[in-house]
C-alpha positions in Angstrom: -74.1 23.7 101.4 -72.4 21.8 98.1 -74.3 19.6 95.8 -72.3 16.6 97.1 -73.8 17.5 100.5 -77.6 18.0 99.1 -80.3 15.3 99.5 -81.1 12.7 97.7 -83.7 13.3 94.4 -87.1 13.1 96.4 -86.6 12.9 99.6 -89.7 10.6 100.8 -91.0 8.6 98.3 -95.2 8.4 99.3 -96.3 5.1 101.0 -98.2 2.5 99.0 -101.6 2.9 98.1 -101.5 6.5 99.7 -102.9 9.9 98.1 -100.6 11.4 95.5 -99.7 14.4 97.1 -100.8 17.6 95.4 -100.1 20.7 98.0 -99.2 23.2 96.6 -97.0 24.8 99.5 -94.7 21.9 99.3 -91.7 21.8 96.9 -92.7 20.8 93.2 -89.9 17.5 93.9 -92.0 16.7 96.9 -95.2 16.5 95.1 -93.8 14.8 92.4 -91.9 12.2 94.2 -92.2 8.4 92.6 -95.0 6.6 94.1 -93.2 2.9 92.6 -90.3 1.9 91.3 -91.5 2.5 88.0 -92.1 6.1 88.1 -87.7 5.9 88.7 -86.3 7.8 85.7 -82.9 7.5 84.6 -82.1 4.4 86.4 -83.0 1.3 84.4 -79.9 -0.4 84.1 -80.5 -0.8 87.8 -84.1 -1.0 88.0 -85.2 -3.3 84.8 -86.7 -6.7 84.9 -83.3 -7.9 84.1 -80.7 -5.9 86.4 -79.6 -6.0 89.7 -82.2 -4.5 91.6 -84.9 -5.8 89.5 -83.8 -8.8 90.0 -84.0 -8.3 93.9 -87.1 -7.2 94.0 -88.6 -10.0 91.4 -86.5 -12.1 94.5 -88.2 -10.7 97.5 -84.7 -10.3 99.1 -82.3 -7.6 99.1 -78.4 -7.9 99.6 -76.8 -5.1 101.1 -75.6 -2.2 98.6 -73.9 0.8 98.1 -75.9 3.3 95.8 -72.9 5.4 94.8 -74.4 8.4 92.2 -74.2 12.2 91.4 -77.1 14.0 93.7 -80.2 14.3 92.4 -80.5 11.3 90.8 -82.8 9.3 93.1 -80.9 7.7 95.5 -83.1 8.3 98.4 -85.8 7.3 97.1 -85.0 3.9 95.8 -84.2 3.2 98.7 -87.3 3.7 100.3 -89.1 2.2 97.4 -87.2 -1.0 97.7 -88.1 -1.2 101.4 -91.8 -0.7 100.4 -91.3 -3.6 97.9 -89.8 -6.4 100.0 -91.3 -5.3 102.9 -88.8 -3.8 105.0 -89.0 -1.3 108.2 -87.6 1.6 106.8 -85.2 3.5 108.8 -82.7 6.3 108.1 -79.9 7.8 109.6 -77.2 10.6 108.2 -73.6 10.2 108.1 -73.6 13.8 108.9 -75.5 14.3 111.9 -75.5 10.4 113.1 -73.1 8.8 115.4 -72.5 5.2 116.8 -75.1 5.9 120.2 -77.7 6.7 117.1 -76.6 3.3 115.0 -76.7 1.4 118.3 -80.2 2.2 118.8 -81.1 1.6 115.1 -79.2 -1.8 115.7 -81.3 -2.5 118.4 -84.6 -2.1 117.1 -83.8 -3.7 114.4 -82.8 -7.2 116.8 -86.1 -6.8 117.7 -88.1 -6.6 114.4 -85.8 -9.4 113.8 -87.0 -11.7 116.6 -90.8 -11.1 115.6 -89.8 -12.0 111.5 -89.6 -8.5 110.4 -86.8 -7.1 108.7 -85.1 -3.8 108.9 -83.6 -1.6 105.6 -80.9 0.7 107.3 -80.5 3.7 104.7 -77.2 6.1 105.4 -77.1 9.1 103.6 -74.0 10.5 102.8 -72.2 7.3 104.4 -68.6 8.1 103.1 -68.6 10.6 106.1 -68.3 7.9 108.5 -65.2 7.0 109.6 -63.6 4.2 109.8 -64.6 2.9 113.3 -68.1 3.4 112.7 -68.2 1.9 109.1 -67.0 -0.9 111.5 -69.9 -1.0 113.4 -71.8 -1.7 110.6 -70.5 -5.4 110.0 -72.1 -8.2 112.6 -75.3 -6.7 111.6 -75.0 -6.5 108.1 -73.4 -10.2 108.3 -76.0 -11.8 110.3 -78.9 -10.1 108.7 -80.1 -7.9 111.3 -80.5 -5.1 108.5 -80.0 -5.2 105.1 -77.9 -1.8 104.5 -78.4 0.4 102.0 -75.6 3.5 102.0 -75.6 6.3 99.6 -72.5 8.6 98.5 -71.6 11.0 96.0 -67.7 9.9 96.3 -66.0 7.0 95.1 -66.8 3.9 97.8 -63.1 2.3 97.0 -61.5 5.5 98.0 -64.3 6.5 101.1 -65.0 3.1 102.6 -63.3 0.2 103.8 -62.7 -2.8 102.7 -64.4 -5.3 104.9 -67.5 -3.0 104.3 -67.4 -3.5 100.7 -66.6 -7.2 101.1 -70.3 -7.6 102.1 -72.0 -4.8 99.8 -72.7 -4.9 96.4 -71.8 -1.1 94.6 -74.1 0.0 92.2 -73.8 3.2 89.9 -76.3 5.5 89.4 -76.3 7.4 86.4 -76.7 11.9 86.0 -80.1 11.8 84.5 -79.9 12.6 80.4 -81.7 15.2 78.5 -84.6 12.2 78.0 -84.7 11.4 81.8 -85.0 15.4 82.7 -87.5 16.3 79.5 -89.8 13.3 81.5 -89.4 14.8 84.8 -90.4 18.3 83.1 -93.3 16.7 81.6 -94.6 15.5 84.6 -94.5 19.2 86.6 -95.9 21.1 83.6 -98.7 18.1 83.7 -99.2 18.9 87.7 -99.2 22.5 87.2 -101.8 22.1 84.9 -99.4 24.4 82.0 -96.5 24.6 79.7 -93.3 26.5 81.1 -93.2 29.7 79.0 -90.2 28.6 77.1 -89.0 29.0 73.8 -87.8 25.6 72.2 -84.1 26.7 73.0 -84.6 28.0 75.8 -86.6 24.8 77.0 -83.3 22.8 76.0 -81.4 24.9 78.0 -83.0 24.9 81.3 -82.1 20.7 80.7 -78.9 21.7 79.7 -78.3 23.9 82.9 -80.1 21.5 85.3 -76.5 18.9 84.6 -78.0 15.9 85.4 -79.9 16.8 88.7 -83.6 16.1 88.8 -84.4 17.8 91.7 -82.6 21.3 90.5 -84.1 21.0 87.4 -87.5 20.9 89.4 -86.4 23.8 91.5 -85.6 26.0 88.7 -89.3 24.9 87.5 -90.5 26.3 90.5 -88.7 30.1 89.5 -89.6 30.1 86.2 -93.0 30.0 87.2 -92.9 32.2 89.9 -91.0 34.4 87.7 -94.1 33.9 85.1 -96.8 34.6 87.6 -95.4 37.8 88.7 -94.7 38.9 85.0 -97.9 37.6 84.0 -96.7 35.3 81.5 -99.9 33.6 80.7 -100.8 33.9 77.1 -98.3 33.4 74.5 -97.4 33.9 70.9 -98.7 31.8 67.7 -96.4 28.8 66.9 -94.5 29.1 70.5 -94.9 25.6 71.5 -96.6 26.9 74.5 -100.1 25.8 76.0 -101.6 29.3 77.1 -103.9 29.8 79.6 -107.0 28.5 78.1 -106.0 25.2 77.7 -105.4 24.9 81.6 -108.2 22.6 81.9 -107.3 19.5 79.4 -106.4 16.5 80.9 -102.8 16.5 82.5 -101.8 13.7 80.5 -102.6 15.5 76.7 -100.4 18.2 78.5 -97.7 16.1 79.6 -97.6 14.1 76.1 -97.0 17.5 74.3 -94.5 19.1 77.0 -92.5 15.8 76.5 -92.7 15.9 72.6 -92.0 19.6 72.6 -94.9 19.6 69.9 -96.3 23.3 69.0 -100.1 23.7 70.2 -102.2 24.0 67.8 -102.4 27.9 66.3 -106.1 28.8 66.8 -105.4 28.0 70.6 -102.5 31.0 70.7 -103.3 33.7 72.5 -101.6 37.0 71.9 -100.1 37.7 75.5 -96.4 38.4 76.4 -93.7 36.0 74.6 -92.5 33.2 76.3 -88.7 33.7 77.8 -85.6 33.0 75.5 -82.3 31.6 76.4 -81.0 34.9 77.4 -84.3 36.1 79.6 -84.2 32.0 80.7 -80.7 32.5 82.4 -81.6 36.0 84.0 -84.3 34.3 85.9 -82.6 30.7 86.9 -79.2 30.3 87.8 -77.3 27.5 86.1 -76.2 24.9 88.9 -72.7 24.8 89.2 -70.4 21.9 87.9 -70.1 18.9 89.9 -66.2 19.8 91.1 -64.6 18.6 94.3 -60.7 19.6 94.4 -60.5 16.8 97.1 -62.7 14.5 95.2 -62.3 11.9 92.8 -64.0 14.2 90.3 -60.5 16.5 90.1 -58.7 13.2 89.7 -60.7 12.1 86.6 -60.7 15.5 85.2 -57.2 16.0 85.7 -56.8 12.2 84.0 -59.1 12.9 81.0 -56.7 16.2 80.5 -53.9 14.3 80.6 -55.2 11.6 78.3 -56.3 13.4 76.0 -53.2 15.4 75.5 -51.3 12.2 75.0 -54.1 11.2 72.5 -52.8 14.3 70.7 -56.6 15.3 70.6 -56.5 19.4 71.5 -59.8 20.0 71.0 -60.9 17.3 73.7 -58.0 18.5 76.3 -59.3 21.8 75.8 -62.9 20.8 76.6 -61.1 19.1 79.9 -59.3 22.0 80.7 -62.3 24.3 80.7 -64.4 21.9 83.0 -61.6 22.2 85.6 -61.1 26.2 84.9 -64.8 26.6 85.1 -65.1 24.1 88.4 -62.5 25.9 90.2 -59.5 24.2 89.7 -56.2 26.2 90.5 -54.7 27.1 86.9 -51.3 26.7 88.9 -51.7 23.2 89.5 -52.8 22.5 85.8 -49.7 24.3 84.7 -47.6 22.0 87.2 -49.3 18.8 86.0 -48.5 20.4 82.4 -45.0 20.8 82.9 -44.9 17.0 83.9 -46.5 16.2 81.0 -43.9 18.1 78.6 -40.9 15.8 80.2 -42.9 12.5 80.7 -44.9 12.1 77.3 -43.6 14.7 74.7 -39.9 14.5 76.0 -36.9 14.6 73.7 -40.0 14.0 70.5 -40.1 18.1 71.1 -38.2 19.6 73.6 -39.7 23.1 73.6 -42.4 21.7 75.2 -40.5 22.0 78.2 -40.1 25.8 78.0 -43.1 26.2 76.4 -45.1 25.0 79.5 -42.8 26.8 81.6 -43.8 29.7 79.9 -47.3 29.3 80.5 -46.8 28.4 84.1 -44.7 32.2 84.3 -47.1 34.0 82.5 -50.5 33.0 84.1 -48.3 33.9 87.8 -47.7 37.0 86.1 -50.8 38.0 84.8 -53.5 35.6 86.7 -56.8 34.9 85.7 -59.1 35.1 83.5 -55.7 36.7 81.3 -53.2 34.1 82.0 -55.6 31.0 81.7 -54.8 31.6 77.9 -51.3 30.8 78.3 -52.1 27.4 79.9 -54.4 27.0 76.8 -52.0 27.4 74.4 -49.7 25.3 76.1 -51.8 22.8 75.9 -52.5 23.0 72.9 -49.1 22.6 71.9 -48.5 19.6 74.1 -51.8 17.9 72.6 -49.9 18.8 69.2 -46.6 17.7 69.8 -44.8 14.4 68.9 -45.3 11.8 71.9 -42.0 10.1 73.1 -41.8 8.6 76.7 -38.2 7.8 76.0 -36.8 9.5 79.0 -39.1 8.3 81.1 -38.4 4.8 80.4 -34.2 5.2 80.2 -34.6 6.7 83.5 -36.9 4.4 85.0 -34.3 1.5 83.4 -31.6 3.2 84.7 -32.9 3.4 88.6 -33.4 0.0 88.2 -30.0 -1.1 87.3 -28.4 1.5 90.0 -30.1 -0.3 92.4 -29.0 -3.6 91.2 -25.2 -2.7 90.7 -24.7 -1.2 93.7 -21.5 1.4 94.6 -19.5 0.7 91.4 -17.0 2.7 90.7 -16.5 4.7 87.6 -14.1 3.8 85.0 -10.5 5.0 85.8 -10.5 7.2 82.6 -12.7 9.5 83.3 -11.7 10.3 87.1 -9.8 13.3 87.7 -6.0 12.8 89.3 -5.8 15.8 91.2 -2.9 14.2 93.2 0.4 12.4 92.7 -1.6 9.4 94.3 -4.7 9.4 92.3 -1.9 9.5 89.2 -0.6 6.9 90.7 -3.6 4.9 90.9 -4.5 5.8 87.0 -6.8 7.9 87.8 -7.4 9.7 84.5 -5.2 7.6 82.4 -5.9 7.3 78.6 -8.8 9.4 78.6 -9.3 11.3 75.5 -10.9 14.6 75.0 -13.6 14.2 72.8 -13.5 17.4 71.0 -9.9 16.7 70.0 -10.2 13.6 68.0 -10.7 13.8 64.3 -14.4 13.1 64.6 -15.2 14.7 67.6 -16.0 11.6 69.2 -13.5 9.4 71.0 -16.1 6.0 71.2 -14.9 5.7 74.9 -16.8 3.4 77.4 -18.2 5.5 80.2 -20.2 2.6 82.2 -18.7 1.8 85.6 -16.4 -1.2 85.4 -17.9 -4.7 86.4 -21.2 -4.5 83.6 -21.3 -6.5 80.7 -19.8 -5.5 77.6 -21.5 -2.2 75.8 -23.3 -4.6 73.1 -24.4 -7.1 75.7 -26.2 -4.3 77.7 -29.6 -3.1 77.6 -29.7 0.5 75.6 -31.7 2.5 78.5 -32.3 5.5 76.2 -34.2 4.7 73.4 -35.1 7.0 71.2 -38.3 6.5 68.9 -39.4 8.3 64.9 -41.2 10.6 66.4 -40.2 14.5 65.9 -36.9 15.1 66.7 -36.1 12.2 68.1 -35.8 10.7 64.6 -32.9 12.9 64.2 -31.6 11.8 67.7 -32.1 7.4 66.8 -30.0 8.7 63.2 -27.0 10.4 65.4 -27.1 7.7 68.1 -27.0 5.0 65.0 -24.1 6.7 63.4 -22.0 6.9 66.8 -22.7 3.2 67.4 -21.1 2.6 63.6 -18.2 5.0 64.2 -17.1 3.4 68.0 -17.4 -0.1 66.3 -15.0 1.2 63.6 -12.9 3.0 65.9 -12.6 -0.2 68.3 -11.8 -2.5 65.1 -8.8 0.3 63.9 -7.6 -0.4 67.5 
């Protein structure tokens, strides 16, 4: 199962007024599931009183929405709690396991409830996995209010959902959990467990980083650390470690969670002399870092290549190397990156530094010869070269102007003086007449016009290639200006 396929943070939310789940045999994420919207962390931009969902809840009326966000950010939990706060019956289907027949049953039940004045919130997990026809089946029921649709997706709705469905729903973007939100979850976990994790301050920060914005994954790692600590007897900790020793386990959970969220050290007199806490290196041996979210067929693929491209265009080698590393770490094909670099060399650097094209082709060839990981260094070298090279899109724009002019002018013939005349008839028709061989002229430049007849004179035409003053194009611009002056002089002499 990929991270994108994983269920949302805290698969279910406790019923309002129900008992707090504290069954040690259940997953920690399930035991810590939010019971109210106020307990949801990291999504204040949607849930605050003046935010979109906050206003809907205050009004007691929900619109159909699409919750778009990464795994482990709380999509399912929010949907359940919204149903609870607005008095709607919660129905859930998964696009992975459900079909049109399942949807018909849900719609029929919702219609019966509606007849007695009871509304239904239909939560569709991974809604982007429904095909277009299945998505269309929602339309009449959303439109007439039979159901309030709440769809959850990890993919960009603009790409994955049809326009008709999107026009009937408000898209709300959930954020990956930041360090503050993850630290809050960690503090809640420690409060529930009645102990602080046996981690150094550095390992504690590393744990949050390894979660990569996924609250569920963080709590799964907490369980791994606790299991390891219990198996190794890591209960007492060295003085000044910042860990609450076993002797303080009976203290109120609120006190422990305050310490956890603040990262404050326990009083020295309360520390014992048992085994030391885990440092960063030991932590990585106990838990595995979460794989970065990256799907070569998803929006993230295009987001990161766009970030790499624009970082190079903006002459920021540090940012360019970072996005390159993110793509490589996510499993992107280095040859795909190499092809994009060749394109960048032509499109964004162009004649400002013609050597960029050779550099990128050499990097491509080097990677094909060496493979990973050695060949990746050549790609990185090309990335830095492109990021630090002068930029010009004059060739790119010039080709665009030329293509436009070619479409407008149709099939104009080249001027007769630059046509070869291998036969007598062609000579009689004037092919090649008056052609000047430029290397034989005193200046090595004849000043002839090589554009087709029927176009306006040179001085009235739009110039197709306009070199910049960047890099080597400065010299090219100077050379073209010299030829323009020389051409004018030759014409005046004739």
